[in-house]
Each structure stands twice: as C-alpha cells, then as structure tokens.
DSSP file (Angstrom, degrees, kcal/mol; ACC not computed):
  #  RESIDUE AA STRUCTURE BP1 BP2  ACC     N-H-->O    O-->H-N    N-H-->O    O-->H-N    TCO  KAPPA ALPHA  PHI   PSI    X-CA   Y-CA   Z-CA
    1    1 A M              0   0    0      0, 0.0     2,-0.4     0, 0.0    57,-0.2   0.000 360.0 360.0 360.0 133.1   99.5   93.4   95.8
    2    2 A S  E     -A   57   0A   0     55,-2.9    55,-2.3    82,-0.1     2,-0.3  -0.837 360.0-140.2-101.5 143.9  101.6   96.5   94.9
    3    3 A A  E     -AB  56  83A   0     80,-0.8    80,-2.2    -2,-0.4     2,-0.3  -0.797  17.5-172.6-105.9 144.6  105.1   96.8   96.3
    4    4 A H  E     -AB  55  82A   0     51,-3.0    51,-2.6    -2,-0.3     2,-0.5  -0.981  14.6-151.9-134.8 145.6  106.6  100.1   97.6
    5    5 A M  E     -AB  54  81A   0     76,-2.9    76,-3.0    -2,-0.3     2,-0.5  -0.977  12.1-158.2-114.0 130.4  110.1  101.1   98.8
    6    6 A R  E     -AB  53  80A   0     47,-2.7    47,-2.4    -2,-0.5     2,-0.5  -0.951   2.9-159.3-111.6 124.0  110.3  103.9  101.3
    7    7 A L  E     -AB  52  79A   0     72,-3.4    72,-2.2    -2,-0.5     2,-0.4  -0.906  15.7-167.6-106.8 121.7  113.7  105.7  101.5
    8    8 A C  E     -AB  51  78A   0     43,-2.9    42,-2.8    -2,-0.5    43,-1.6  -0.873  19.4-165.9-118.8 142.9  114.3  107.5  104.8
    9    9 A N        +     0   0    0     68,-2.1    40,-0.1    -2,-0.4    39,-0.0  -0.996  26.1 147.7-118.9 125.1  116.7  110.1  106.0
   10   10 A F        +     0   0    0     -2,-0.4     2,-0.3    66,-0.1    -1,-0.1   0.277  42.3  88.4-143.4  16.4  116.8  110.6  109.8
   11   11 A T        +     0   0    0      7,-0.0     3,-0.1     3,-0.0    39,-0.0  -0.812  57.1  60.1-112.8 159.1  120.4  111.5  110.8
   12   12 A G  S >  S-     0   0    0     -2,-0.3     3,-1.6     1,-0.1    -3,-0.0  -0.159  88.1 -81.9 110.2 156.8  122.1  114.9  111.0
   13   13 A P  T 3  S+     0   0    0      0, 0.0    -1,-0.1     0, 0.0    -2,-0.0   0.698 119.3  69.5 -67.2 -19.3  121.5  118.1  112.9
   14   14 A Q  T 3  S+     0   0    0      1,-0.2     3,-0.1    -3,-0.1    -2,-0.1   0.570  95.3  57.3 -76.3  -7.2  118.8  119.3  110.5
   15   15 A Y    X   +     0   0    0     -3,-1.6     3,-1.4     1,-0.1    -1,-0.2  -0.612  59.4 158.5-120.9  70.3  116.5  116.5  111.7
   16   16 A P  T 3  S+     0   0    0      0, 0.0     3,-0.4     0, 0.0    -1,-0.1   0.730  72.5  54.3 -69.3 -20.7  116.1  117.1  115.5
   17   17 A N  T >> S+     0   0    0     58,-0.3     3,-1.5     1,-0.2     4,-0.5   0.308  74.2 105.1 -94.4   9.9  112.8  115.2  115.8
   18   18 A S  H X> S+     0   0    0     -3,-1.4     3,-0.8     1,-0.3     4,-0.5   0.792  70.5  63.2 -64.6 -27.6  114.1  112.0  114.3
   19   19 A R  H >> S+     0   0    0     -3,-0.4     4,-0.8     1,-0.2     3,-0.7   0.744  89.3  70.8 -70.8 -20.0  114.3  110.2  117.6
   20   20 A K  H X4 S+     0   0    0     -3,-1.5     3,-0.6     1,-0.2    -1,-0.2   0.856  89.2  60.6 -62.5 -33.9  110.5  110.6  118.0
   21   21 A C  H X< S+     0   0    0     -3,-0.8     3,-0.8    -4,-0.5    -1,-0.2   0.794 100.3  55.2 -67.9 -25.2  109.9  108.0  115.3
   22   22 A R  H << S+     0   0    0     -3,-0.7    -1,-0.2    -4,-0.5    -2,-0.2   0.778 108.9  48.0 -75.3 -25.7  111.7  105.3  117.3
   23   23 A S  T << S+     0   0    0     -4,-0.8    -1,-0.2    -3,-0.6    -2,-0.2  -0.137  80.3 150.9-107.7  38.4  109.5  105.9  120.3
   24   24 A A    <   -     0   0    0     -3,-0.8    -3,-0.1     1,-0.1    46,-0.0  -0.297  56.2-118.5 -66.1 154.1  106.1  105.8  118.5
   25   25 A E  S    S+     0   0    0      1,-0.2    -1,-0.1     2,-0.0     0, 0.0   0.866 100.3  29.7 -62.1 -36.1  103.1  104.6  120.4
   26   26 A R  S    S-     0   0    0      3,-0.0    -1,-0.2     4,-0.0    -2,-0.1  -0.983  91.3-112.4-127.9 132.7  102.6  101.6  118.1
   27   27 A P     >  -     0   0    0      0, 0.0     4,-2.2     0, 0.0     3,-0.3  -0.324  29.4-118.5 -61.4 147.3  105.3   99.8  116.1
   28   28 A P  H  > S+     0   0    0      0, 0.0     4,-2.8     0, 0.0     5,-0.2   0.831 112.3  57.4 -58.1 -33.9  105.0  100.4  112.3
   29   29 A Q  H  > S+     0   0    0      2,-0.2     4,-2.1     1,-0.2    10,-0.2   0.924 109.1  45.0 -64.0 -42.8  104.4   96.7  111.6
   30   30 A E  H  > S+     0   0    0     -3,-0.3     4,-1.8     2,-0.2    -1,-0.2   0.917 115.0  47.1 -66.3 -43.9  101.4   96.6  113.9
   31   31 A L  H  X S+     0   0    0     -4,-2.2     4,-1.5     1,-0.2    -2,-0.2   0.893 110.8  53.9 -63.9 -39.7  100.0   99.8  112.5
   32   32 A G  H  X>S+     0   0    0     -4,-2.8     5,-3.9    -5,-0.2     4,-0.8   0.896 106.4  50.8 -62.0 -41.5  100.6   98.4  108.9
   33   33 A K  H  <5S+     0   0    0     -4,-2.1     3,-0.5     3,-0.2    -1,-0.2   0.879 107.8  53.4 -65.8 -36.1   98.6   95.3  109.6
   34   34 A M  H  <5S+     0   0    0     -4,-1.8    -1,-0.2     1,-0.2    -2,-0.2   0.859 114.5  41.8 -64.6 -33.1   95.7   97.3  110.9
   35   35 A L  H  <5S-     0   0    0     -4,-1.5    -1,-0.2     2,-0.2    -2,-0.2   0.479 121.9-102.6 -94.1  -3.6   95.7   99.3  107.7
   36   36 A G  T  <5S+     0   0    0     -4,-0.8    22,-0.9    -3,-0.5     2,-0.5   0.743  79.0 128.9  90.6  24.8   96.3   96.3  105.3
   37   37 A V  E   < -C   57   0A   0     -5,-3.9     2,-0.7    20,-0.2    -1,-0.3  -0.956  45.8-152.4-116.6 130.6  100.0   96.9  104.6
   38   38 A D  E     -C   56   0A   0     18,-3.3    18,-2.7    -2,-0.5     2,-0.9  -0.893   7.5-151.0-103.6 111.9  102.6   94.1  105.0
   39   39 A I  E     -C   55   0A   0     -2,-0.7    16,-0.3    16,-0.2     3,-0.1  -0.741  17.5-178.9 -83.3 110.4  106.0   95.5  105.9
   40   40 A K  E     -     0   0A   0     14,-1.7     2,-0.3    -2,-0.9    15,-0.2   0.902  54.4 -14.2 -80.4 -44.3  108.3   92.8  104.4
   41   41 A A  E     -C   54   0A   0     13,-1.7    13,-3.1     2,-0.0     2,-0.4  -0.993  47.0-150.0-159.6 156.9  111.8   94.1  105.2
   42   42 A G  E     -C   53   0A   0     -2,-0.3     2,-0.4    11,-0.2    11,-0.2  -0.999  15.4-167.7-133.2 137.8  113.9   97.0  106.5
   43   43 A Y  E     -C   52   0A   0      9,-3.3     9,-2.8    -2,-0.4     2,-0.3  -0.987  19.4-133.3-128.6 131.1  117.5   97.7  105.5
   44   44 A L  E     -C   51   0A   0     -2,-0.4     2,-0.3     7,-0.2     7,-0.3  -0.638  34.0-162.9 -75.1 140.9  119.9  100.1  107.0
   45   45 A A        -     0   0    0      5,-2.2     2,-0.4    -2,-0.3    -1,-0.0  -0.810  14.1-137.5-127.2 165.0  121.7  102.0  104.3
   46   46 A I        +     0   0    0     -2,-0.3     2,-0.6     5,-0.0     3,-0.3  -0.950  68.1   8.3-123.0 144.0  124.8  104.1  103.8
   47   47 A R  S    S+     0   0    0     -2,-0.4    -2,-0.1     1,-0.2     0, 0.0  -0.820 123.8  17.7  96.0-117.6  125.1  107.4  101.9
   48   48 A T  S    S+     0   0    0     -2,-0.6     2,-0.3     2,-0.1    -1,-0.2   0.875 128.4  30.2 -62.5 -43.1  122.0  109.1  100.5
   49   49 A Y        -     0   0    0     -3,-0.3   -40,-0.2     1,-0.1     3,-0.1  -0.861  58.5-156.5-119.1 152.1  119.4  107.3  102.7
   50   50 A D  S    S+     0   0    0    -42,-2.8    -5,-2.2    -2,-0.3     2,-0.3   0.715  80.2  21.4 -96.4 -26.1  119.7  105.9  106.2
   51   51 A L  E     -AC   8  44A   0    -43,-1.6   -43,-2.9    -7,-0.3     2,-0.4  -0.999  58.0-163.8-146.9 139.4  116.9  103.3  106.0
   52   52 A T  E     -AC   7  43A   0     -9,-2.8    -9,-3.3    -2,-0.3     2,-0.4  -0.996  11.4-166.4-125.5 129.4  115.0  101.5  103.2
   53   53 A I  E     -AC   6  42A   0    -47,-2.4   -47,-2.7    -2,-0.4     2,-0.5  -0.956   7.2-155.5-119.5 131.8  111.7   99.8  103.9
   54   54 A R  E     +AC   5  41A   0    -13,-3.1   -14,-1.7    -2,-0.4   -13,-1.7  -0.928  24.8 165.7-106.4 124.6  110.0   97.3  101.6
   55   55 A A  E     -AC   4  39A   0    -51,-2.6   -51,-3.0    -2,-0.5     2,-0.4  -0.957  22.6-153.4-138.7 154.8  106.3   97.0  102.0
   56   56 A E  E     +AC   3  38A   0    -18,-2.7   -18,-3.3    -2,-0.3     2,-0.3  -0.971  15.0 176.5-128.1 144.9  103.3   95.5  100.1
   57   57 A S  E     -AC   2  37A   0    -55,-2.3   -55,-2.9    -2,-0.4   -20,-0.2  -0.980  37.7-128.2-144.8 157.3   99.7   96.6  100.2
   58   58 A A  S    S+     0   0    0    -22,-0.9     2,-0.3    -2,-0.3   -21,-0.1   0.776  96.1  20.2 -74.7 -26.7   96.5   95.6   98.4
   59   59 A S     >  -     0   0    0    -23,-0.2     4,-1.4   -57,-0.1    -1,-0.1  -0.972  69.8-125.6-141.8 155.8   95.8   99.3   97.5
   60   60 A D  H  > S+     0   0    0     -2,-0.3     4,-2.5     1,-0.2     5,-0.1   0.799 110.0  62.6 -68.0 -28.4   97.6  102.5   97.2
   61   61 A D  H  > S+     0   0    0      2,-0.2     4,-2.3     1,-0.2    -1,-0.2   0.903 101.4  50.0 -63.2 -42.1   95.1  104.1   99.6
   62   62 A A  H  > S+     0   0    0      2,-0.2     4,-2.0     1,-0.2    -1,-0.2   0.903 111.8  48.7 -64.0 -41.0   96.2  101.8  102.4
   63   63 A M  H  X S+     0   0    0     -4,-1.4     4,-2.7     1,-0.2     5,-0.2   0.920 110.2  51.2 -65.2 -42.2   99.9  102.6  101.8
   64   64 A A  H  X S+     0   0    0     -4,-2.5     4,-2.5     1,-0.2     5,-0.2   0.900 108.6  51.7 -62.0 -40.7   99.1  106.3  101.8
   65   65 A K  H  X S+     0   0    0     -4,-2.3     4,-2.0     2,-0.2    -1,-0.2   0.916 111.8  46.7 -61.5 -44.1   97.3  106.0  105.1
   66   66 A L  H  X S+     0   0    0     -4,-2.0     4,-2.4     2,-0.2     5,-0.2   0.941 113.5  47.9 -63.7 -47.7  100.3  104.2  106.7
   67   67 A L  H  X S+     0   0    0     -4,-2.7     4,-2.4     1,-0.2    -2,-0.2   0.891 112.9  47.5 -64.5 -39.8  102.8  106.7  105.3
   68   68 A L  H  X S+     0   0    0     -4,-2.5     4,-1.5    -5,-0.2    -1,-0.2   0.873 111.3  52.0 -68.0 -36.1  100.8  109.8  106.4
   69   69 A S  H  < S+     0   0    0     -4,-2.0     4,-0.4    -5,-0.2    -2,-0.2   0.916 113.5  43.1 -65.4 -42.4  100.3  108.3  109.9
   70   70 A L  H >X S+     0   0    0     -4,-2.4     3,-1.3     1,-0.2     4,-0.6   0.891 111.2  55.6 -69.3 -39.0  104.1  107.6  110.3
   71   71 A A  H >< S+     0   0    0     -4,-2.4     3,-0.5     1,-0.3     5,-0.2   0.808  99.4  61.2 -64.3 -29.9  105.0  111.0  108.8
   72   72 A S  T 3< S+     0   0    0     -4,-1.5    -1,-0.3     1,-0.2    -2,-0.2   0.668  95.0  64.1 -72.2 -14.7  102.8  112.8  111.4
   73   73 A K  T <4 S-     0   0    0     -3,-1.3     2,-0.3    -4,-0.4    -1,-0.2   0.812 117.1  -3.5 -79.5 -30.5  104.9  111.3  114.3
   74   74 A A  S << S-     0   0    0     -4,-0.6     2,-1.7    -3,-0.5    -1,-0.2  -0.987  72.4-102.3-157.8 159.1  108.2  113.1  113.4
   75   75 A N        +     0   0    0     -2,-0.3   -58,-0.3    -3,-0.1   -57,-0.1  -0.613  61.6 146.5 -87.9  79.6  109.7  115.4  110.8
   76   76 A V        -     0   0    0     -2,-1.7     2,-0.2    -5,-0.2   -66,-0.1  -0.968  45.7-130.7-118.4 117.4  111.7  112.8  108.9
   77   77 A P        +     0   0    0      0, 0.0   -68,-2.1     0, 0.0     2,-0.3  -0.471  35.0 173.0 -71.1 135.6  112.0  113.3  105.1
   78   78 A T  E     -B    8   0A   0    -70,-0.2     2,-0.4    -2,-0.2   -70,-0.2  -0.927  26.4-150.0-137.5 162.1  111.2  110.3  103.0
   79   79 A T  E     -B    7   0A   0    -72,-2.2   -72,-3.4    -2,-0.3     2,-0.5  -0.999  13.6-157.3-130.8 130.7  110.7  109.3   99.4
   80   80 A T  E     -B    6   0A   0     -2,-0.4     2,-0.4   -74,-0.2   -74,-0.2  -0.938   8.1-171.3-113.4 130.9  108.3  106.5   98.5
   81   81 A V  E     -B    5   0A   0    -76,-3.0   -76,-2.9    -2,-0.5     2,-0.5  -0.977  18.9-138.6-123.3 127.6  108.7  104.6   95.2
   82   82 A K  E     -B    4   0A   0     -2,-0.4     2,-0.3   -78,-0.2   -78,-0.3  -0.761  29.7-162.6 -84.1 126.4  106.2  102.1   93.8
   83   83 A V  E     -B    3   0A   0    -80,-2.2   -80,-0.8    -2,-0.5     2,-0.4  -0.787  11.2-153.9-114.9 155.0  108.1   99.2   92.4
   84   84 A H        -     0   0    0     -2,-0.3     2,-0.2   -82,-0.1   -82,-0.1  -0.973  18.7-125.1-126.3 140.2  107.2   96.4   90.0
   85   85 A S        +     0   0    0     -2,-0.4     2,-0.3     2,-0.0   -82,-0.0  -0.558  56.3 102.8 -82.6 151.0  108.7   93.0   89.8
   86   86 A G        -     0   0    0     -2,-0.2     2,-0.3     0, 0.0    -2,-0.1  -0.833  67.3 -74.2 155.9 167.1  110.1   91.8   86.5
   87   87 A R              0   0    0     -2,-0.3    -2,-0.0     1,-0.1     0, 0.0  -0.637 360.0 360.0 -90.7 146.5  113.3   91.3   84.5
   88   88 A I              0   0    0     -2,-0.3    -1,-0.1     0, 0.0     0, 0.0   0.363 360.0 360.0-106.7 360.0  115.3   94.1   83.1
C-alpha cells in the first residue's frame, strides 16, 4: 500500500466554488472504497493549507482516479504528496 497526503486550500474569496465540494453527491470515503482507496484520516489545518487528508491505496492509478474525480466537483487547489514510512 502506498500512502498519500493531500493538502487542500478552500477558503478565501478567490475560491468561490469551494462549497460545492461539501455537497458532493457521494462522500469521498464511499467513492474511495469503490476505487480501492482507503481514506485514513482528515485534519483541519491552520496557515498554508486548510485541510490535510491521509489516504492509502494499492496503486497510484487508483489514487489518481479518486483525486481527479474529486477535483472535477469544484475548483479547489490541492497538492498531493506521496509519503513513505520510516525513521529520519
């Protein structure tokens, strides 16, 4: 399983469609399960990003399908980072 962190910005006047993502037809967890992605946790953040989501998937293709599906619902800028567990 590969792990990903998704960093989202959805506040401010420059993002007028951000409320659309809250009223999506299908919750992201349900959509993720259909595509083979397990959304582990979501964290509200302060400063640069408003929301951080931790997800795991068996393949990068499944993660890309989920992210593109969610991105098509609203114009919300995001950054996705593939993370690896291990000691630093």
